[in-house]
Structure formats: structure tokens, C-alpha cells
C-alpha positions in Angstrom: -134.1 -36.2 -40.3 -136.7 -33.7 -41.5 -134.0 -31.7 -43.3 -133.1 -34.6 -45.5 -134.1 -34.2 -49.2 -135.3 -37.7 -49.1 -138.1 -36.6 -46.7 -139.3 -33.4 -48.2 -138.5 -33.8 -51.9 -141.4 -36.2 -52.8 -143.9 -33.9 -50.9 -142.6 -30.8 -52.7 -142.9 -32.4 -56.1 -146.4 -33.7 -55.2 -147.5 -30.2 -54.3 -146.0 -28.8 -57.4 -147.9 -31.4 -59.5 -151.2 -30.5 -57.9 -150.7 -26.8 -58.4 -149.7 -27.4 -62.0 -153.0 -29.2 -62.6 -154.9 -26.2 -61.3 -152.9 -23.7 -63.4 -153.2 -25.8 -66.6 -156.9 -26.4 -66.0 -157.6 -22.7 -65.8 -155.4 -21.9 -68.8 -156.9 -24.7 -70.8 -160.4 -23.4 -70.0 -159.5 -19.9 -71.0 -157.9 -20.8 -74.3 -160.7 -23.3 -75.1 -163.4 -20.7 -74.5 -161.5 -18.2 -76.7 -161.3 -20.8 -79.5 -165.0 -21.4 -79.4 -165.8 -17.7 -79.3 -163.5 -17.1 -82.3 -165.3 -19.8 -84.3 -168.7 -18.4 -83.3 -167.7 -14.8 -84.2 -166.3 -16.0 -87.6 -169.4 -17.8 -88.7 -171.7 -15.0 -87.5 -170.0 -12.4 -89.7 -172.2 -10.9 -92.4 -171.5 -12.0 -96.0 -172.1 -15.7 -96.2 -169.6 -16.8 -93.5 -172.3 -19.0 -91.9 -171.6 -21.7 -94.6 -167.9 -21.8 -93.7 -168.3 -24.8 -91.4 -169.2 -27.0 -94.5 -165.5 -26.7 -95.3 -163.8 -25.7 -92.1 -165.4 -28.4 -89.8 -164.6 -31.5 -91.9 -161.2 -30.1 -92.7 -160.5 -29.5 -89.0 -161.7 -32.9 -88.1 -159.4 -34.5 -90.7 -156.5 -32.5 -89.4 -157.1 -33.4 -85.8 -157.5 -37.1 -86.6 -154.3 -37.1 -88.7 -152.3 -35.4 -86.0 -153.7 -37.6 -83.2 -153.0 -40.8 -85.3 -149.5 -39.8 -86.4 -148.0 -37.8 -83.5 -150.3 -38.3 -80.4 -151.7 -41.9 -80.5 -153.7 -42.4 -77.3 -155.0 -38.9 -77.3 -158.2 -39.7 -79.1 -161.7 -39.2 -77.6 -162.5 -38.1 -74.1 -159.4 -38.9 -72.1 -161.3 -40.4 -69.1 -161.1 -44.0 -70.6 -157.3 -43.6 -71.0 -157.0 -42.6 -67.3 -159.1 -45.6 -66.2 -157.2 -47.9 -68.4 -153.8 -46.7 -67.1 -154.9 -47.5 -63.5 -155.6 -51.1 -64.6 -152.2 -51.6 -66.4 -149.4 -52.8 -64.3 -146.3 -52.0 -66.5 -144.9 -48.5 -66.5 -144.3 -48.7 -70.3 -147.9 -49.6 -70.9 -149.1 -46.6 -68.9 -146.9 -44.2 -70.8 -148.8 -45.1 -74.0 -151.9 -43.5 -72.4 -150.5 -40.9 -70.0 -147.5 -38.8 -70.7 -146.7 -35.1 -70.9 -146.4 -35.4 -74.7 -149.9 -36.8 -74.9 -151.2 -34.1 -72.4 -149.8 -31.4 -74.7 -151.4 -33.0 -77.8 -154.7 -33.4 -76.0 -154.8 -29.8 -75.1 -153.8 -28.5 -78.5 -156.1 -30.8 -80.5 -159.1 -30.2 -78.3 -158.6 -26.4 -78.9 -158.3 -27.0 -82.7 -161.5 -29.1 -82.5 -163.3 -26.2 -80.9 -161.8 -23.8 -83.4 -163.6 -25.8 -86.2 -166.9 -26.3 -84.4 -166.7 -29.8 -83.0 -169.3 -30.7 -80.4 -166.8 -31.5 -77.7 -165.8 -30.4 -74.2 -162.6 -29.8 -72.4 -163.5 -31.5 -69.1 -162.7 -35.1 -70.1 -159.4 -34.0 -71.7 -158.5 -32.2 -68.4 -158.9 -35.6 -66.6 -156.3 -37.2 -68.9 -154.0 -34.1 -68.5 -154.3 -34.2 -64.7 -153.7 -37.9 -64.6 -150.6 -37.5 -66.9 -149.2 -34.7 -64.7 -149.6 -36.7 -61.5 -148.1 -39.9 -63.1 -145.1 -37.9 -64.1 -145.0 -36.4 -60.6 -144.8 -39.9 -59.2 -141.9 -40.8 -61.4 -140.0 -37.6 -60.7 -140.6 -37.9 -57.0 -139.8 -41.6 -56.7 -143.2 -42.4 -55.4 -144.5 -45.9 -55.6 -148.2 -45.2 -55.5 -148.7 -44.5 -59.2 -152.3 -45.9 -59.4 -153.4 -43.7 -56.5 -151.8 -40.6 -58.0 -153.5 -41.2 -61.4 -156.8 -41.3 -59.5 -155.9 -38.1 -57.6 -154.9 -36.3 -60.8 -158.1 -37.3 -62.5 -160.2 -36.1 -59.6 -158.3 -32.8 -59.5 -158.8 -32.4 -63.3 -162.6 -32.6 -62.9 -162.6 -30.4 -59.8 -160.6 -27.7 -61.5 -162.4 -27.9 -64.8 -165.8 -27.3 -63.2 -164.7 -25.5 -60.0 -166.5 -28.4 -58.3 -164.2 -30.0 -55.6 -166.9 -32.4 -54.3 -167.7 -33.6 -57.8 -164.0 -34.3 -58.3 -163.9 -36.5 -55.3 -167.2 -38.3 -56.0 -166.0 -38.8 -59.6 -162.8 -40.4 -58.4 -164.7 -42.8 -56.1 -167.7 -43.7 -58.4 -166.4 -43.5 -62.0 -162.6 -43.6 -62.0 -162.2 -46.1 -59.2 -164.8 -48.8 -59.2 -162.2 -50.7 -57.3 -161.4 -47.7 -55.1 -158.7 -48.1 -52.5 -159.5 -46.4 -49.2 -155.8 -45.6 -48.7 -156.0 -43.3 -51.8 -158.4 -40.9 -49.8 -155.6 -38.7 -48.6 -154.0 -38.4 -52.1 -157.3 -37.6 -53.8 -158.3 -35.0 -51.2 -154.9 -33.3 -51.0 -154.6 -33.1 -54.7 -158.1 -31.7 -55.2 -157.5 -29.1 -52.4 -154.2 -27.9 -53.7 -155.2 -27.7 -57.4 -158.5 -26.1 -56.3 -156.6 -23.4 -54.4 -154.5 -22.7 -57.5 -157.6 -22.4 -59.6 -159.3 -20.1 -57.0 -156.2 -17.9 -56.9 -156.4 -17.4 -60.7 -160.1 -17.1 -61.4 -161.8 -16.7 -58.0 -165.0 -18.4 -56.8 -167.7 -19.0 -59.4 -170.4 -21.5 -60.4 -170.0 -23.1 -63.9 -173.6 -22.4 -65.0 -174.3 -19.4 -62.8 -176.8 -19.6 -60.0 -180.1 -21.4 -60.4 -182.9 -19.8 -58.5 -185.8 -22.2 -59.2 -186.8 -24.7 -56.6 -188.3 -28.0 -57.4 -191.4 -28.8 -55.2 -191.4 -32.4 -54.5 -195.2 -32.5 -54.5 -196.4 -30.7 -57.6 -193.2 -31.2 -59.5 -192.8 -35.0 -58.8 -194.2 -35.9 -62.2 -191.5 -33.9 -64.1 -188.8 -35.5 -62.0 -190.1 -38.9 -63.1 -190.3 -37.9 -66.8 -187.0 -36.1 -67.0 -185.2 -39.0 -65.1 -186.6 -41.8 -67.2 -186.5 -40.1 -70.6 -183.1 -38.6 -69.9 -181.7 -41.9 -68.8 -183.1 -43.7 -71.9 -181.7 -41.1 -74.3 -178.4 -41.2 -72.4 -178.2 -45.0 -72.7 -178.9 -44.8 -76.4 -176.0 -42.3 -76.8 -173.7 -44.6 -74.8 -174.7 -47.8 -76.6 -174.6 -46.2 -80.1 -171.3 -44.5 -79.4 -169.8 -47.8 -78.2 -171.1 -49.7 -81.2 -169.7 -47.1 -83.6 -166.3 -47.0 -81.8 -166.0 -50.8 -82.0 -166.9 -50.8 -85.7 -164.5 -48.1 -86.6 -161.8 -49.8 -84.5 -162.4 -53.0 -86.6 -162.2 -51.0 -89.8 -158.9 -49.5 -88.7 -157.4 -52.7 -87.5 -154.9 -52.6 -90.4 -153.7 -49.2 -89.2 -155.0 -47.4 -92.2 -154.3 -43.7 -91.7 -156.2 -42.7 -94.8 -159.3 -44.5 -93.7 -159.1 -43.0 -90.3 -158.8 -39.5 -91.6 -161.7 -40.0 -94.2 -164.0 -41.2 -91.4 -163.2 -38.1 -89.3 -163.8 -35.8 -92.3 -167.2 -37.3 -93.0 -168.2 -37.0 -89.3 -167.0 -33.4 -89.4 -169.1 -32.8 -92.5 -172.1 -34.1 -90.6 -171.4 -31.8 -87.7 -171.0 -28.9 -90.1 -174.3 -29.6 -91.8 -176.2 -29.9 -88.5 -174.6 -26.7 -87.3 -175.5 -24.7 -90.4 -179.0 -26.0 -90.3 -179.4 -24.9 -86.7 -177.8 -21.5 -87.2 -174.8 -22.6 -85.2 -176.6 -23.7 -82.1 -175.1 -27.2 -82.0 -171.4 -26.2 -82.5 -169.0 -26.3 -79.5 -169.6 -27.3 -75.9 -173.2 -26.2 -75.6 -172.4 -24.2 -72.5 -174.3 -21.0 -73.5 -177.4 -23.0 -74.5 -177.4 -25.0 -71.2 -177.0 -21.8 -69.2 -179.8 -20.2 -71.1 -182.2 -23.1 -70.2 -181.1 -23.1 -66.6 -181.9 -19.4 -66.3 -185.5 -20.1 -67.5 -185.4 -19.3 -71.2 -186.7 -22.3 -73.3 -184.5 -23.7 -76.0 -185.8 -24.7 -79.4 -187.5 -28.1 -79.3 -185.1 -29.5 -81.9 -182.0 -28.4 -80.0 -181.4 -31.5 -77.9 -181.8 -33.8 -81.0 -179.4 -31.8 -83.1 -176.9 -31.6 -80.2 -177.3 -35.3 -79.6 -176.4 -36.2 -83.2 -173.5 -33.7 -83.3 -172.1 -35.3 -80.2 -172.3 -38.8 -81.6 -170.6 -37.7 -84.8 -167.9 -35.8 -82.9 -167.2 -38.8 -80.7 -167.3 -41.3 -83.6 -164.7 -39.2 -85.5 -162.0 -40.1 -82.9 -160.7 -36.6 -82.5 -159.7 -35.5 -79.0 -162.5 -34.0 -77.0 -164.8 -34.8 -74.1 -168.5 -35.4 -73.8 -169.2 -33.8 -70.4 -170.3 -30.4 -71.5 -172.2 -31.5 -74.6 -174.0 -34.1 -72.6 -175.1 -31.5 -70.1 -176.3 -29.3 -73.0 -178.3 -32.2 -74.5 -179.9 -32.9 -71.1 -180.7 -29.2 -70.6 -182.3 -29.1 -74.0 -184.4 -32.2 -73.3 -185.5 -30.9 -70.0 -186.4 -27.5 -71.5 -188.6 -29.2 -74.1 -190.3 -31.3 -71.4 -190.9 -28.2 -69.4 -192.5 -26.4 -72.3 -194.8 -29.4 -73.0 -195.9 -29.8 -69.4 -196.0 -26.1 -68.6 -193.6 -26.2 -65.7 -190.6 -24.1 -64.8 -188.0 -24.3 -67.6 -185.0 -23.9 -65.4 -185.9 -26.7 -63.0 -186.8 -29.0 -65.9 -183.5 -28.2 -67.5 -181.7 -29.2 -64.3 -183.6 -32.5 -64.0 -183.0 -33.3 -67.7 -179.3 -32.7 -67.2 -179.2 -35.0 -64.2 -181.2 -37.8 -65.9 -179.4 -37.7 -69.3 -175.9 -37.4 -67.8 -176.5 -40.2 -65.4 -177.7 -42.3 -68.3 -174.6 -41.6 -70.4 -171.9 -42.3 -67.8 -174.0 -44.5 -65.4 -172.6 -42.6 -62.5 -175.6 -41.1 -60.6 -173.7 -39.7 -57.7 -171.4 -37.8 -59.9 -174.3 -36.5 -62.0 -176.3 -34.9 -59.2 -173.3 -33.6 -57.2 -171.7 -32.0 -60.3 -174.9 -30.3 -61.2 -175.5 -29.0 -57.7 -172.1 -27.5 -57.6 -172.3 -26.0 -61.0 -175.6 -24.2 -60.3 -175.1 -23.3 -56.7 -178.6 -24.3 -55.6 -178.7 -26.9 -52.8 -182.5 -26.7 -52.4 -182.9 -29.2 -55.3 -180.7 -32.0 -53.9 -183.4 -34.6 -53.4 -185.1 -34.0 -56.7 -181.7 -34.2 -58.6 -180.8 -37.3 -56.7 -184.1 -38.9 -57.8 -183.7 -37.8 -61.4 -180.1 -39.2 -61.4 -181.1 -42.5 -60.0 -184.1 -42.8 -62.4 -181.7 -42.0 -65.3 -179.2 -44.5 -64.0 -181.8 -47.2 -63.5 -183.4 -46.7 -66.9 -180.0 -46.7 -68.6 -179.0 -50.0 -66.9 -182.2 -51.6 -68.4 -181.1 -50.6 -71.9 -177.3 -50.9 -71.7 -175.5 -52.5 -68.7 -172.1 -51.5 -70.0 -170.8 -48.1 -68.6 -169.4 -46.0 -71.5 -166.1 -45.0 -70.1 -165.2 -48.4 -68.7 -166.1 -50.2 -72.0 -163.9 -47.7 -73.9 -161.1 -48.2 -71.4 -160.9 -51.9 -72.2 -160.2 -51.0 -75.8 -157.3 -48.8 -74.7 -156.0 -51.6 -72.4 -156.1 -54.0 -75.3 -154.3 -51.5 -77.6 -151.6 -50.9 -74.9 -151.0 -54.6 -74.4 -150.9 -55.2 -78.2 -148.2 -52.4 -78.5 -146.1 -54.0 -75.8 -146.3 -57.5 -77.4 -145.3 -56.0 -80.7 -142.4 -54.1 -79.1 -141.3 -57.3 -77.3 -141.5 -59.3 -80.5 -139.5 -56.7 -82.4 -136.8 -56.6 -79.7 -136.6 -60.4 -79.7 -135.7 -60.3 -83.4 -132.8 -58.0 -82.9 -129.6 -60.2 -82.9 -127.3 -59.7 -79.9 -124.2 -57.7 -80.5 
């Protein structure tokens, strides 16, 4: 009975959900870029506006933290840990604490506000949470039982649409989102990535995230720089991951009594730190770092201090707890590190930047396949696949020696604990209500 609504309705809702992810990803990207450009234009105006971040950035951080705490709990940070945590939770009510349309709305708005005040954050991680929330709601509306698979599919589609990198979305789903990946989810992931990707292509066309890289890494003469970028990038990435985890746990302990005032004060101090670094670097460390990374990839060296300033700004932005991802800032740190190594060793700046990105990003997220695939797709240069694979694996191996706890999965356990704690509290409150 193909004409029966019971047959075609779930598929129609599924397709609509996948298309929605593509449309929202494109719109989110456009508004986020506009917000960052507005901030940059404001502080570059003549007449002392360059010092505005000393007030605007801590104030914006405090506002984002207050709104996230009061109205959108569960929207803090990247968004990828929330999607991972939701896949491990079994109760529908627990998942809605981490993935809902209300949270998706808050995630988008607060990430944009963060970029408007100069936070060193990206939109790619938040797009994952938004995509997962849309597909979870799709499953509920369509009466589908495979919620965990649809969360995985929505997450993959979010990455694919955010970077215009469909292969990276699929690899990310397998390697990072689904360490216990189900083979039966293959069709859901692939279908969602294709449909959302087609929606994105229809709106913005074909493009590469960082333009097209022309430099080729010769595996003979350039082998030494592959080794250096991979090892140093992985070590620095592991330090970022371990430091961020330690700070997140410490702040979580400080906030165990649900002190909103303390939460907002911490965010404001982190924002002040980001503002000071940004002013000291003439605005180079504000925002996603997209322009700086692209500059390095195109062969123009970045200042030697850039990757250090961007690293610290990224740690402070993440420690603040405001919504925002680490994908783009991490790639910018890696590009800055590679650029500095390239200058010191006298090699091609563009190729060194690519290798630094691969090593550092693999060290941060401990997902080497995602690292090299996403960089290949974002630069449109398939000639460097072996070199990027090597740098990614070296970065991953080095990071494992320093910290054997993957960042996103460690953070996801905190969200799982919080969701279970909320359910126990709700159950306890309900048990105290006397029967009518």
C-alpha cells in the first residue's frame, strides 16, 4: 500500500529534516560571518575603537553565559559533546535536555552574539548540535524508532554542510561521533549528508572552505617538516585538550551549587582575557581565525606569536562556558604553528600550514581520519593526501602519549552525568507530590 500515509510520511519528514539542516547551516554560516565582520569593522574604525573589546568582550561573554545558564542550559560549549552524550542516553526525556529545537535556537543566537563580541569560537561544533537536534525532532515527528542513528546522521550532516565537506561529515560520524558505530546507520548517515549537502549546494554553490591550496608536499625533501608539524602540532593539541578538560572540571566543581553569579563572573573574566589578547595583537586573535588560516595556506606567513595568542584565546573562550565551537579556531592555531615552523625551516609556508593544521587538529580531537579528510576537502588539493595522513597520525600518536582522553568524549560524560542528575531530581520532586 504505497499510497498509505504510514508508508511515505516518515520518509517525507526525514527528507524535510535533512533539507532543513542544509538550509540552517548555510543561513547560520552567513549570519555568523556577518557578525564577525561587524565586530572587526567596529574595532578597526578610527578614533580609539580598537580598545572597545576591553569592555564589549567581557560584557558579551557575561551576557552569553547568563542567557545560556538561565534560558538555554545544555547549550554551553561546542555542541559536539552534547550530541555524543545524547546518543548514549536511553531515555527520551534525558536526550531532550541536550537536543531540542529550543536549544538549537539558543545555540545559534548565542554563538552569533559571541562572535559579535570577539570570542575565539567557531560555528561548526554548534552546527553539529543543531543538526542532531533537528534530526531527533524529525524522528519524533515521523514516529521513527531509530533515534540514535538519526542523531548520528544529523551530526554528520551538520559537519558536512558547515564545511561543504561531505566525506568529512561521514568520516566524522564514524570516527568521532560513533566510536560504537552501528553499520546499519550507514544508510541514514549517507542519505542525510547527501540531502543536506544538495540543499547547501543549491543555496551557495560549490566552494572550498579555505580556497584552493596549490603547494605540493614532496615526500622526500619535505619529510622532515611533516615529522616536525605532526609531532609539535599533536603535542600542542594535546596540551589544549588536557588543559581545557582540567579547567572545565574545575569550573564545574565551582558551580556545583548552581551559582549563577559565579558562573557569569568566570565568563566575564575569560572575556576580559580574550579582549586583552585581541587588543595586544591588533585584533588578530578575535573570531574564528578563518582569514588568518587562509592567509597562511595561500603562502603568506603569519606573525610568529599568532598561534600562541590564538591558543590562549581559544582556551579562555572554551573555559568561559559560552556556546561556540573549537573547530575553526583549532585549524587557525595549527595553521599559525605550521607557518612559524615553515619560516624557521625555510620551507613552503602554505604546505607547512596544512601540515600544522593536520597535526594540531588531530591532537585536539584525537580523530586522525577526520583531521586529514576535512583538511583535504577544505583546500581542494588531493596531491598532499599521504603527507596529511602522516601528519595527522603523528599528531594523534603524540597526543595519546600526553593525554589518552579524547576531548569531546570526556566532555560528553559530564553532560551525561548532568542529564541523569536532572532526571533523578525530577523523579524525586515528582515523588514528593501527594496524589490527588
